[in-house]
C-alpha positions in Angstrom: -0.2 -0.2 0.1 1.2 3.5 -0.6 0.2 6.9 -1.4 1.3 9.4 -3.9 2.6 13.2 -2.9 3.9 15.6 -5.4 6.3 18.0 -3.9 5.5 20.4 -6.6 1.8 20.5 -5.8 1.6 20.5 -1.9 5.3 21.1 -0.5 4.2 21.1 3.2 2.1 17.9 3.1 5.3 16.4 1.4 7.8 17.7 3.7 5.3 16.5 6.8 5.3 13.1 5.2 9.0 13.0 4.5 9.6 13.7 8.3 7.3 11.1 9.2 8.9 8.7 7.3 12.1 9.5 8.7 11.3 9.3 12.0 9.7 5.7 11.6 12.7 4.6 9.9 14.9 6.2 12.8 13.1 4.5 15.8 12.8 1.0 13.8 16.2 0.8 13.6 16.9 1.9 17.2 18.1 -0.9 20.0 16.6 -0.8 23.1 18.6 -2.1 26.4 17.4 -2.3 29.9 19.5 -2.6 32.5 18.4 -3.8 36.0 20.5 -3.8 39.3 21.0 -7.6 40.6 20.8 -7.8 44.4 24.1 -8.7 46.1 24.6 -12.3 47.4 25.9 -12.8 50.5 29.2 -14.7 51.2 27.8 -17.8 52.6 25.5 -18.3 49.5 28.9 -17.4 47.2 30.4 -20.6 49.2 27.8 -22.7 48.9 27.2 -22.3 45.4 31.2 -22.9 44.9 30.9 -26.5 47.0 27.9 -27.6 44.8 29.9 -27.0 41.8 33.1 -28.7 43.3 30.8 -31.7 44.3 29.4 -31.9 40.8 32.7 -31.8 39.1 33.4 -34.9 41.5 30.5 -37.2 40.1 
């Protein structure tokens, strides 16, 4: 689907449509990144996790 607008017959409309098309192209190329702060783990949880890994490696 499309529309046909002649720049010579309606320069203002042509400009508005062109700017909107450029905006749509620009936002479709944006990469959205979200960041979340992770909770700190306690030393005990870290040591427990390391011990579980060592036990799993022995099996």
